[in-house]
C-alpha positions in Angstrom: 0.3 0.1 -0.2 2.7 2.2 0.6 5.1 1.8 -2.1 2.4 0.2 -5.1 4.1 -2.9 -5.4 3.2 -6.0 -6.1 0.3 -5.1 -8.4 -2.9 -4.7 -6.5 -4.1 -7.9 -8.5 -1.4 -9.2 -7.0 -2.0 -8.0 -3.6 -5.9 -9.0 -3.9 -5.3 -12.2 -4.9 -2.6 -12.8 -1.7 -5.3 -11.3 0.8 -8.2 -13.9 -0.6 -5.5 -16.6 -0.6 -4.7 -16.3 3.1 -7.7 -14.9 4.9 -10.0 -17.3 3.3 -8.1 -20.1 4.3 -8.3 -18.5 8.0 -12.2 -18.3 7.7 -12.2 -21.4 6.1 -10.5 -23.2 9.4 -12.7 -21.0 11.8 -15.7 -22.4 10.8 -14.5 -25.9 10.8 -13.4 -25.0 14.5 -16.8 -23.7 15.4 -14.9 -20.0 15.7 -18.0 -18.3 14.2 -17.0 -14.9 16.1 -13.8 -14.6 14.5 -14.6 -15.8 11.1 -17.0 -12.8 11.3 -14.1 -10.4 12.2 -12.4 -12.1 9.3 -15.1 -11.7 6.8 -14.9 -8.2 8.2 -11.3 -7.6 7.3 -11.2 -9.1 4.0 -14.0 -6.8 2.6 -11.9 -3.6 4.8 -8.7 -4.7 2.6 -10.2 -5.1 -0.5 -11.5 -2.1 -0.4 -8.4 -0.2 0.8 -6.6 -1.8 -2.7 -9.5 -1.2 -4.9 -9.6 2.8 -3.7 -5.8 2.9 -3.4 -4.5 5.2 -6.0 -2.2 2.6 -7.0 -5.4 0.5 -8.1 -6.7 3.4 -9.9 -4.0 5.0 -12.2 -1.8 1.4 -12.6 -3.0 0.7 -16.0 -3.3 4.4 -17.2 -0.2 5.6 -18.6 4.0 5.8 -17.5 3.9 9.3 -17.0 0.2 9.2 -14.6 2.2 6.0 -12.8 5.6 8.5 -11.9 3.5 11.3 -10.9 2.2 8.8 -8.3 5.5 7.8 -7.1 5.6 11.5 -6.8 2.8 12.1 -4.6 3.1 9.2 -2.6 6.2 10.3 -1.1 5.4 13.9 -0.4 5.5 15.0 3.0 1.9 14.8 3.3 1.3 11.3 1.0 -1.5 10.5 -0.8 -2.4 7.2 -0.6 -6.2 7.4 -1.8 -8.1 10.0 -3.8 -10.8 11.7 -2.8 -14.1 10.7 -4.0 -14.7 13.0 -6.6 -11.1 12.5 -8.0 -11.4 8.9 -8.0 -15.0 9.0 -10.3 -13.5 11.7 -11.7 -10.7 9.1 -13.4 -12.4 6.3 -13.5 -16.4 6.8 -14.6 -16.7 10.1 -16.0 -14.1 10.7 -18.5 -11.7 12.8 -17.5 -8.8 11.3 -19.5 -11.1 10.8 -22.0 -8.9 11.8 -25.1 -11.8 13.3 -27.3 -13.3 15.1 -25.0 -12.5 18.4 -26.2 -13.8 20.3 -23.5 -14.3 19.4 -20.1 -16.4 21.3 -17.5 -15.6 19.9 -13.6 -17.8 21.4 -11.5 -17.0 20.1 -7.9 -16.6 21.9 -4.1 -13.8 23.8 -3.1 -11.3 21.4 -1.3 -12.5 18.6 -3.9 -9.0 18.3 -4.9 -9.3 20.2 -8.8 -5.8 20.7 -8.7 -5.1 17.3 -8.9 -7.4 16.3 -11.1 -5.8 19.2 -13.1 -2.3 17.4 -12.9 -3.7 13.8 -14.1 -5.6 15.6 -16.9 -1.9 17.4 -17.5 -0.2 14.0 -17.8 -2.6 12.3 -19.9 -2.4 15.3 -22.4 1.7 15.1 -23.0 1.6 11.3 -22.7 -0.9 11.6 -26.1 1.0 14.5 -27.9 4.4 14.8 -28.4 6.4 18.0 -28.7 3.2 19.7 -27.0 3.1 22.9 -24.4 -0.5 23.3 -21.4 -1.3 26.6 -20.3 -2.7 26.6 -17.1 -4.2 30.4 -16.5 -5.6 31.9 -13.3 -7.2 35.5 -12.1 -4.3 36.8 -10.1 -0.8 37.2 -9.5 -0.8 35.6 -6.0 -2.3 32.3 -8.1 0.2 32.4 -10.8 3.2 32.1 -8.0 1.1 29.3 -6.1 0.3 27.3 -9.1 3.3 27.6 -10.9 5.5 26.1 -7.0 2.9 23.9 -6.6 2.8 22.4 -10.3 6.8 22.6 -9.8 6.8 20.2 -6.5 4.7 18.0 -8.0 5.6 17.4 -11.9 8.5 19.4 -11.9 11.0 16.6 -10.3 12.4 13.6 -10.4 11.4 11.2 -12.5 8.6 13.4 -14.4 11.1 16.9 -14.8 8.6 18.5 -16.7 9.1 22.2 -17.4 7.2 24.8 -15.5 7.2 28.7 -16.6 5.5 31.2 -15.5 4.9 34.6 -17.0 3.9 38.1 -15.0 0.8 39.2 -15.8 1.4 42.4 -17.4 0.2 43.0 -20.8 3.2 43.2 -22.6 6.0 40.7 -23.5 9.3 41.8 -22.2 12.5 40.4 -23.3 13.2 37.1 -21.1 9.9 36.1 -21.8 10.7 36.4 -25.3 13.5 34.6 -24.7 11.0 31.8 -22.5 9.6 31.8 -25.7 12.3 31.5 -28.2 14.0 28.6 -26.2 11.3 26.4 -25.9 11.7 26.8 -22.4 8.5 25.0 -21.0 6.2 22.1 -20.8 3.2 24.0 -18.6 3.1 27.7 -18.8 1.3 29.3 -15.9 -0.1 33.0 -16.4 -3.4 34.9 -16.2 -6.4 35.3 -18.6 -5.4 38.2 -20.2 -1.9 37.5 -20.8 -2.5 34.1 -22.3 -4.8 36.1 -24.7 -2.1 38.2 -25.5 0.9 35.5 -26.6 -2.0 33.4 -28.5 -2.9 37.0 -30.6 0.4 37.1 -31.1 1.2 33.3 -32.8 3.2 31.9 -29.4 2.4 28.2 -31.5 4.1 29.7 -34.2 7.1 31.0 -32.5 7.1 28.1 -30.2 7.0 25.4 -33.5 4.8 23.6 -30.4 1.0 22.9 -30.3 -0.9 24.1 -27.0 -3.0 20.4 -26.5 -4.5 21.7 -23.0 -5.8 24.7 -21.6 -6.7 24.8 -17.9 -8.4 27.4 -16.7 -9.0 28.0 -13.0 -11.3 29.8 -11.0 -13.4 29.8 -14.4 -16.8 31.2 -12.4 -14.8 34.3 -13.1 -16.2 34.1 -16.3 -19.1 36.3 -14.8 -17.2 38.6 -13.4 -18.2 42.4 -14.1 -14.5 43.6 -14.8 -12.9 40.8 -16.2 -15.5 38.0 -16.9 -15.4 39.0 -20.9 -11.7 38.7 -20.9 -11.6 35.1 -20.1 -15.0 34.1 -22.6 -12.8 35.6 -25.5 -9.9 34.0 -24.2 -11.5 30.8 -24.5 -12.8 31.8 -27.5 -9.9 32.7 -29.1 -8.5 29.6 -28.0 -11.5 27.6 -29.7 -10.7 29.5 -32.9 -6.2 29.5 -33.0 -5.3 26.5 -31.3 -6.9 23.5 -33.0 -5.7 21.0 -31.0 -6.3 22.3 -27.9 -8.6 20.7 -25.2 -10.0 22.8 -22.6 -10.2 21.5 -18.8 -12.5 24.1 -17.1 -12.5 24.3 -13.0 -14.9 25.6 -11.1 -17.5 25.2 -7.7 -21.0 25.7 -7.6 -22.7 26.2 -11.3 -26.3 24.2 -12.0 -25.5 24.1 -15.9 -22.1 22.9 -16.0 -23.4 20.8 -18.8 -24.6 23.8 -21.2 -20.8 25.4 -20.6 -19.7 21.9 -21.7 -21.3 22.6 -25.0 -19.9 25.6 -25.4 -16.7 24.1 -24.9 -17.1 21.5 -27.1 -20.5 21.2 -29.3 -19.5 17.5 -30.9 -18.2 16.0 -27.0 -19.6 18.1 -24.3 -18.4 16.0 -21.2 -19.4 17.8 -17.4 -17.9 16.2 -14.1 -20.5 16.7 -11.3 -21.0 14.9 -7.9 -24.4 15.3 -6.9 -24.4 13.6 -4.3 -25.4 15.6 -0.5 -23.6 13.1 1.8 -20.1 13.6 -0.1 -17.8 16.2 1.7 -13.7 16.5 2.6 -14.9 17.2 6.1 -18.1 17.8 8.2 -18.9 21.4 8.4 -21.7 23.3 10.0 -22.6 27.2 9.4 -24.4 29.5 11.9 -24.3 32.6 13.2 -22.9 34.0 16.3 -24.1 36.6 19.0 -24.1 38.5 22.5 -26.3 38.1 25.0 -26.6 39.9 28.3 -26.4 43.1 30.1 -23.3 44.9 31.6 -20.7 43.0 31.8 -22.6 39.7 32.6 -22.8 38.4 29.3 -22.7 35.3 27.0 -21.7 34.6 23.1 -23.8 31.5 21.5 -23.6 29.9 18.2 -26.6 29.1 16.4 -26.4 26.5 13.5 -28.1 27.3 10.1 -26.6 24.4 8.4 -25.1 21.1 8.4 -23.3 18.9 5.4 -25.5 16.0 6.6 -28.4 15.6 8.7 -26.4 13.4 10.6 -24.4 16.0 12.2 -26.8 17.2 15.4 -26.9 20.6 17.0 -28.7 21.9 19.7 -30.0 25.0 18.4 -28.2 27.5 20.5 -24.4 26.5 21.6 -22.7 29.0 24.2 -19.3 30.0 23.2 -18.2 31.3 25.6 -18.7 34.7 28.5 -17.4 37.5 30.0 -14.0 37.8 31.6 -11.6 40.7 32.5 -9.6 40.1 29.8 -12.3 42.0 27.3 -13.8 43.5 30.3 -16.6 45.5 27.9 -20.2 45.6 28.4 -22.8 43.6 26.1 -23.6 47.0 24.7 -20.5 47.3 22.9 -20.9 43.8 21.2 -23.0 45.3 18.8 -19.7 46.3 16.6 -19.2 43.2 14.5 -15.4 43.9 14.7 -15.1 43.4 18.3 -17.6 40.3 18.7 -15.5 38.6 16.0 -12.5 39.2 17.9 -13.9 37.9 21.1 -15.2 34.6 20.1 -12.0 34.3 18.1 -10.1 34.7 21.6 -12.8 32.4 23.0 -12.5 29.5 20.4 -8.3 29.6 19.9 -8.1 25.8 20.6 -9.6 25.3 17.1 -6.6 27.2 15.8 -6.2 28.2 12.7 -8.6 30.4 12.6 -9.7 32.7 9.8 -11.2 35.9 10.2 -13.2 38.0 7.6 -14.1 41.4 7.2 -15.4 43.9 4.4 -12.8 46.4 5.0 -8.9 47.3 5.5 -9.6 49.4 8.4 -11.6 46.7 10.1 -9.2 44.3 10.0 -6.4 46.7 11.9 -9.6 47.0 14.0 -9.8 43.2 14.6 -6.6 42.7 14.6 -5.8 45.4 17.3 -8.6 43.7 19.9 -6.3 40.3 19.1 -3.5 41.8 19.9 -4.4 42.4 23.3 -6.3 39.0 24.0 -3.7 37.0 22.5 -0.2 35.8 24.4 3.2 36.0 22.4 4.8 33.3 20.5 8.3 32.1 19.9 8.7 30.6 16.7 11.4 31.0 14.7 9.5 31.3 11.0 7.3 33.9 12.7 10.2 35.7 13.8 12.0 35.3 9.9 8.5 36.7 8.4 8.2 39.9 11.1 11.9 40.6 10.2 11.2 40.7 6.7 7.8 42.8 6.8 9.9 45.3 9.3 12.4 45.9 6.3 9.8 46.3 3.4 7.9 48.4 5.6 9.1 49.8 8.4 9.3 48.7 12.3 6.2 50.7 13.2 3.9 49.1 10.8 1.6 47.2 12.8 1.6 43.7 11.4 5.5 43.2 13.1 3.6 43.4 16.5 0.7 41.5 15.2 3.0 38.4 13.9 4.5 38.5 17.5 1.3 36.8 18.9 0.9 34.5 15.8 -1.6 36.6 14.4 -1.8 37.4 10.6 -3.3 40.1 8.3 -4.4 39.6 4.4 -5.3 42.2 2.2 -4.6 44.5 -1.0 -2.9 46.8 1.3 -0.2 44.3 1.8 2.8 43.9 -0.8 2.6 40.6 -2.8 5.7 39.1 -0.9 3.8 39.2 2.2 0.6 38.1 1.9 2.2 34.9 -0.3 4.3 34.7 3.4 1.0 35.0 5.6 -0.4 31.9 3.5 2.8 29.8 3.8 2.9 30.9 7.5 -1.1 29.5 7.7 -0.3 26.4 5.4 2.4 25.4 7.8 0.2 25.9 11.2 2.3 28.8 12.4 -0.4 31.5 13.0 -3.2 31.6 15.3 -5.5 34.0 13.4 -5.3 34.8 10.0 -7.3 38.1 9.5 -8.5 39.1 5.8 -10.4 41.1 3.7 -13.3 39.2 1.4 -11.4 39.4 -1.3 -9.4 36.4 -0.4 -12.1 33.9 -1.9 -10.2 33.7 -4.9 -8.1 30.4 -4.5 -6.2 30.3 -1.8 -5.3 26.5 -0.3 -4.7 26.8 3.3 -6.1 24.9 5.5 -8.6 26.5 8.1 -10.6 24.9 11.1 -13.0 27.9 11.7 -13.7 30.9 9.7 -15.3 33.7 11.2 -17.3 36.1 9.2 -17.3 39.9 10.5 -18.7 40.6 7.0 -20.2 39.0 4.4 -20.1 41.6 1.9 -17.1 42.9 -0.5 -15.7 46.3 0.3 -17.8 49.1 -0.7 -20.4 46.6 -2.5 -23.5 44.6 -1.5 -23.2 40.9 -0.3 -20.7 38.2 -1.2 -21.9 36.8 -5.1 -23.1 33.2 -3.3 -20.6 31.4 -5.3 -17.6 33.3 -3.6 -19.4 33.3 -0.7 -19.2 29.3 -0.8 -15.6 29.2 -2.0 -14.8 30.9 1.2 -16.5 28.4 3.1 -15.0 25.6 1.9 -11.7 26.2 3.6 -13.3 25.5 6.7 -12.9 21.5 7.6 -10.8 20.4 4.7 -8.4 17.3 4.3 -6.2 16.8 7.3 -7.8 19.3 9.3 -10.5 19.3 12.9 -13.1 16.6 12.2 -15.9 19.5 11.7 -15.0 22.7 9.9 -17.0 25.6 11.7 -18.0 28.7 9.7 -20.1 31.7 11.6 -21.5 34.7 10.6 -21.8 38.1 13.0 -24.9 39.3 13.9 -26.6 41.9 15.8 -29.6 40.9 16.5 -32.7 39.4 15.4 -33.5 41.0 11.8 -29.9 41.0 10.9 -30.2 36.8 11.8 -33.1 36.2 9.4 -30.7 38.4 6.6 -27.8 35.9 6.8 -30.1 32.5 7.2 -31.8 33.1 4.3 -28.7 34.3 2.4 -26.6 31.3 3.4 -29.8 28.6 2.1 -30.3 30.5 -1.3 -28.9 28.7 -4.1 -26.1 29.7 -6.7 -27.7 30.9 -9.9 -26.6 29.8 -13.3 -23.1 30.8 -14.9 -23.7 33.4 -17.1 -21.8 35.7 -19.8 -21.3 38.8 -19.4 -21.5 39.6 -23.0 -25.6 38.6 -22.3 -25.3 41.3 -19.5 -23.6 43.7 -21.6 -26.5 43.6 -24.4 -29.2 43.5 -21.7 -27.8 46.9 -20.6 -27.8 48.7 -23.6 -31.3 47.1 -24.6 -32.7 48.4 -20.9 -31.2 52.3 -21.5 -33.3 52.1 -25.4 -30.2 52.0 -27.4 -29.9 49.7 -30.8 -26.8 48.1 -30.6 -24.5 49.6 -33.3 -21.4 49.6 -34.1 -21.5 53.8 -33.4 -22.7 53.1 -29.6 -20.2 49.9 -28.9 -17.0 51.6 -30.1 -17.5 54.5 -26.8 -17.8 52.0 -24.3 -14.7 50.9 -22.8 -15.9 47.4 -21.8 -16.7 46.5 -25.3 -13.0 46.7 -25.7 -12.1 43.4 -25.3 -15.1 42.0 -27.4 -14.2 44.3 -30.2 -10.5 43.0 -30.0 -11.9 39.3 -30.5 -13.8 40.7 -33.6 -10.9 42.4 -35.2 -8.4 39.7 -34.4 -10.4 37.0 -36.4 -11.4 39.4 -38.9 -7.4 39.4 -39.2 -7.1 35.9 -39.5 -9.8 35.4 -42.7 -7.7 38.0 -44.6 -10.8 39.9 -45.6 -14.3 41.0 -45.4 -16.7 38.6 -47.9 -15.0 35.3 -46.2 -15.4 36.9 -42.4 -18.8 38.2 -43.4 -19.6 34.8 -44.7 -18.0 32.6 -41.7 -19.9 35.8 -39.1 -22.2 33.1 -37.2 -19.8 30.4 -36.9 -17.3 33.0 -35.6 -19.7 34.5 -33.1 -20.8 31.1 -31.5 -17.6 30.3 -30.3 -18.3 32.7 -27.4 -20.5 31.6 -24.7 -22.5 34.7 -24.7 -23.7 34.8 -28.4 -25.1 31.3 -27.9 -27.3 32.2 -24.8 -28.4 35.2 -26.7 -32.3 35.2 -28.5 -32.6 35.2 -32.1 -33.4 38.7 -32.0 -30.6 40.2 -29.7 -28.3 37.8 -32.3 -29.2 39.7 -35.3 -28.7 42.9 -33.9 -25.0 41.5 -32.4 -24.6 40.2 -36.2 -25.2 43.6 -37.8 -23.7 45.8 -35.4 -20.4 43.8 -35.9 -20.8 43.7 -39.9 -20.8 47.5 -39.2 -17.7 47.2 -37.4 -15.7 45.2 -39.6 -16.4 47.1 -42.6 -14.8 49.9 -40.4 -11.6 48.0 -40.4 -11.3 47.6 -44.3 -8.3 49.1 -45.0 -6.8 49.7 -41.5 -5.0 46.1 -41.1 -2.4 47.9 -39.3 -4.5 49.1 -36.7 -5.9 45.5 -36.3 -2.2 44.1 -35.9 -1.3 46.8 -33.5 -4.9 45.3 -31.3 -3.2 42.1 -31.2 0.1 43.6 -30.2 -1.3 46.3 -27.5 -4.5 44.3 -26.3 -5.9 47.9 -27.3 -9.0 47.9 -29.5 -8.2 49.0 -33.0 -10.8 52.4 -32.3 -8.5 53.1 -29.2 -5.2 52.5 -31.4 -6.4 54.9 -33.6 -6.8 57.7 -31.3 -3.7 56.8 -29.3 -1.1 57.1 -32.8 -2.9 60.7 -33.1 -2.5 61.2 -29.2 1.7 60.5 -28.9 2.0 61.9 -32.2 1.4 65.3 -30.7 4.4 64.7 -28.0 6.9 64.5 -30.7 9.3 61.8 -28.7 12.7 61.1 -29.9 14.2 57.7 -29.2 16.4 59.4 -26.6 13.6 60.1 -24.5 12.0 56.5 -24.2 15.6 55.7 -22.5 15.3 54.0 -18.8 17.7 56.9 -16.5 15.6 59.7 -18.8 12.2 58.3 -18.3 12.1 57.8 -14.7 14.1 60.8 -14.0 12.7 63.6 -12.5 15.1 65.8 -15.0 12.5 65.2 -18.2 9.0 65.8 -18.0 8.8 62.7 -20.8 6.8 60.2 -18.7 4.1 62.9 -17.5 3.5 63.7 -20.8 3.2 60.0 -21.5 0.6 59.8 -18.6 -1.0 62.3 -20.2 -2.0 60.3 -23.1 -2.4 56.8 -21.1 -5.3 58.4 -19.2 -6.7 59.3 -22.7 -7.2 55.7 -23.2 -10.8 53.9 -22.1 -8.7 50.9 -21.6 -6.0 52.3 -19.2 -7.2 55.1 -17.6 -9.5 53.5 -14.9 -6.0 51.6 -13.6 -4.3 54.8 -13.1 -7.0 56.7 -11.0 -5.9 57.0 -7.6 -7.0 58.7 -4.4 -4.6 60.8 -2.2 -7.5 62.8 0.3 -7.3 66.1 -0.2 -5.8 66.2 -3.2 -6.4 65.7 -7.2 -3.5 63.3 -8.2 -1.6 65.4 -10.8 0.2 64.0 -13.9 3.0 65.3 -12.0 2.3 63.3 -8.9 2.1 60.3 -11.1 5.0 60.3 -13.0 6.6 60.8 -9.5 5.0 57.8 -7.5 6.2 55.9 -10.3 9.8 57.1 -10.7 10.2 56.8 -6.8 8.5 52.9 -7.3 11.3 52.2 -10.1 14.0 53.8 -8.3 13.9 51.1 -5.5 12.6 53.8 -2.7 10.7 51.4 0.1 6.8 51.9 0.8 7.6 53.8 3.8 9.8 56.4 1.5 7.0 56.7 -1.2 4.1 57.4 1.0 5.9 60.3 2.7 6.8 61.3 -0.1 3.4 61.3 -2.4 1.1 60.9 0.5 2.9 62.9 3.1 3.3 60.3 5.5 4.3 57.1 6.7 1.5 56.4 8.9 0.9 52.8 8.8 -2.5 53.6 7.4 -0.7 55.1 4.6 1.5 53.2 3.7 -1.3 50.7 3.1 -3.0 52.7 0.7 0.3 53.3 -1.4 1.0 49.7 -1.4 -2.6 49.4 -2.8 -1.7 51.6 -5.4 0.9 50.6 -6.4 0.5 46.9 -6.9 -3.7 47.4 -8.5 -3.3 50.4 -10.1 0.6 51.7 -11.4 1.7 47.8 -12.0 -1.0 46.6 -14.0 -2.2 50.1 -15.3 1.0 52.5 -16.2 3.3 48.6 -17.6 0.3 48.6 -20.2 -0.1 51.1 -21.3 3.4 52.3 -20.8 4.2 48.9 -23.5 1.0 49.6 -25.8 2.9 53.2 -26.3 6.2 51.7 -27.1 4.2 50.3 -29.9 2.7 52.9 -32.1 4.2 54.2 -34.6 4.3 57.5 -33.5 6.8 56.6 -30.9 10.0 58.3 -32.0 11.2 54.9 -32.0 12.9 53.9 -35.7 13.1 49.5 -34.3 14.6 48.8 -37.8 17.7 51.2 -37.1 17.9 50.3 -33.5 21.0 47.7 -32.5 19.7 44.4 -30.9 21.0 45.5 -27.1 19.4 48.8 -27.8 15.8 46.7 -28.3 16.2 44.8 -25.5 16.7 47.7 -23.2 13.2 49.5 -24.7 11.7 45.9 -24.7 12.4 46.1 -20.8 11.2 49.1 -20.1 7.8 48.5 -19.0 8.5 45.3 -17.1 11.0 47.9 -14.5 7.1 49.1 -13.5 5.6 46.0 -13.2 8.6 45.0 -10.6 9.8 48.1 -9.3 13.5 48.0 -10.5 15.3 49.8 -12.9 18.1 47.6 -14.2 17.6 44.9 -16.5 19.4 42.7 -14.3 16.6 43.6 -11.4 14.5 42.3 -13.9 15.7 38.9 -13.6 15.8 38.9 -9.7 12.5 39.6 -9.6 11.2 37.4 -11.8 12.7 34.6 -9.9 10.8 35.7 -6.6 13.6 38.1 -5.3 12.9 40.7 -2.6 12.3 44.2 -4.3 14.6 45.6 -1.6 17.4 43.4 -3.2 16.7 42.8 -6.4 19.0 45.3 -8.5 22.1 44.5 -5.8 21.8 41.1 -5.9 21.4 41.3 -10.0 24.6 43.5 -10.7 26.5 41.1 -8.1 24.9 37.8 -10.5 25.6 40.6 -14.0 29.4 40.7 -12.5 29.9 36.9 -12.2 28.1 35.8 -15.7 28.9 38.6 -18.1 26.3 39.4 -20.4 22.7 39.4 -18.4 21.1 39.3 -21.7 22.7 35.8 -23.1 21.8 34.3 -19.7 18.5 31.8 -19.1 16.1 32.7 -15.9 16.5 28.4 -15.0 20.3 29.4 -14.7 19.9 32.9 -12.7 17.1 30.6 -10.5 20.2 27.9 -10.2 22.7 30.6 -9.2 20.6 32.0 -6.9 19.8 28.4 -5.1 23.6 28.1 -4.6 25.0 31.9 -3.9 26.7 31.4 -1.1 25.6 33.3 2.4 28.8 36.3 2.0 26.6 37.1 -1.2 23.7 37.5 0.4 25.1 39.8 3.3 26.3 42.3 0.9 22.7 43.3 -0.4 21.2 43.8 2.9 19.9 47.1 2.5 21.3 50.0 5.2 20.0 50.1 8.6 17.5 47.1 7.7 17.2 44.6 10.9 17.6 41.5 9.1 20.6 39.5 7.8 21.6 38.3 4.3 20.8 34.9 5.3 17.6 35.7 6.8 16.7 37.5 3.1 18.0 34.2 1.4 15.5 31.7 3.4 12.9 34.6 2.4 13.6 33.8 -1.2 13.7 30.2 -0.9 9.9 30.4 0.6 8.5 33.0 -2.1 10.0 30.3 -4.5 8.1 27.3 -3.3 11.1 25.9 -1.1 
């Protein structure tokens, strides 16, 4: 059972031989009690063999056999697949090579990533010289999935090459080099980045076929901001990548069959387990509240839903009562933040706990309460992360003190590296409590015994969508956790309680296309859907890019028009529209493609930039007005306060519909000018730390201001400015004559947007950042690496990773920033954790 040897058939025959012989002798001797025990053992042992991972996978293919050898020797070995995983493999056709589109519709914690790994191995075994794309919605998940796949598939005996690409809507020199060198078997990236890569012809550049697209957190197809990007990605893959199968991973959708018919009309396949009795662990969902007067109060938990009808709870369970440590009257517990903090202390034996709140300000408030309630903890990993947080965000940043008591924080106002480390600490069971905003719903995989929700709203919005709510709930009671997962929602009174009960008893609705919603919204406005209308709506840009891309491929209006119905049918939204709306949309598209005639150069630029042809036409004019020269684009001048080039470019970006919302940053009491935005980007690229940037741009290094600064950079600047600058560089009026540039000059200009994305100002710094080196030491460490190897442009990212892995501590000690209370050895340990080590 542990080694998979000998074969399952032989194990079964030996079990039957020995135990049936023993049963026979018991029957002859009249020892019927022992005979019954042996019969029960035989049935149990046979069931263990039939369910073992060795039996389930032994006759599939050699790659899967090798994979099983890897996962049975991990620190948390897998000897038996979960019921949905086993059923997907054996009964529902996950590995059917004829299934072009498969929807895996399973609850959170059902092991969808492992299911995807089996499908990846089947696809690579079926096709030679092929590659896989694995797409996710966020940067955090790109890193998480990359590390997971490298651990599972990148080691002996499989040694598959797993690489990632940034979510930036541009392709830097080092990413181009990955493609040129065909350096991966599996590529992990975001929805938008893969769409850009495919439109730019990655299959032709690789000389290899995309054979499987894995779409994780695929329910994002109905997201109002990015859903259309995902839908158009899948539509483009269906059109451009003739050999690609699609694996659509999502929880909680009742219309999985409909989705699978869209993915593969000829051979749809939906894998879903509609069983009330199966869950990886028991769960109870309910509300918690306080009752009493003055300082004579108690807290209670009232169950609303349990996973099985066999799990019995009283109607009302006492959690705890007033004690001197809390020292507040019952009236104060009407604050859900305070109530949640009190209940967390009372339930501390259930750690690790996940506490969720709607806004960042509530996160800090809850963490402050918990800091007063909990004792100090001594742990090397907590101390390591505490030192890193202090180095990145300042000694006075509140997370540093929270970590000393085993309290973590996770929200958009923290750098990616720190959020990743919070997740790692939870995985390692080092945190007592993680306090997070509700935006953590997207695919975070760490163990939780109980979830306490001070809010079930997203920041500044209404209730969390039910699909996201159940995604969060699935984190409690996961495999390897306590026997019961507890999910509690804070309530103030009976009316509040009734609202929560009604909310959690709702069923998730059908997964719908954002394209359908957009058509419906225009119809409700009483406006006929026409070309002249939709080009002025920024949300239609992705759809227009899809149409322009297909027009470019068909190489002519007549052929495109004749096959228009088929082209539109590749989108999920068009498939769902009624006949009348289909006709209206088709007419609008016909109008639009007529306008594209003779403007093939705009369509080509649309595929390069991720802008619609109409946006590009306007941008060419605007950038031409600046009369830029090639020297204006050199990074030493562009990211310098000595010129106003960046300020002018930001002015152009703020006229671009696709980008401008990503550059809208709020500073209380101020109107953010081009000059402020330019200074923010320059400070970020030049390597200033977050407290310095906050002080200079926001006028304060208060922890709340630092969080605002971090959020502005990671949510706005890193995405919007990188994308905008990369697009402007592609414009024919940019002032750059690429035909006259040397190869070295082309590479330097190609890497300019990546400097914004990674927050460094050298090429070697970019290499370090791609390899997960913290920004605070990336430039200095990159400089040492460059001095050792010479030409930074000739190296591969894998070579740089191996250098980092083998580098001596004296190198790391040289790059520690002054006045930072962290050693080179500790920086290397942080890097190892960020790299999945």
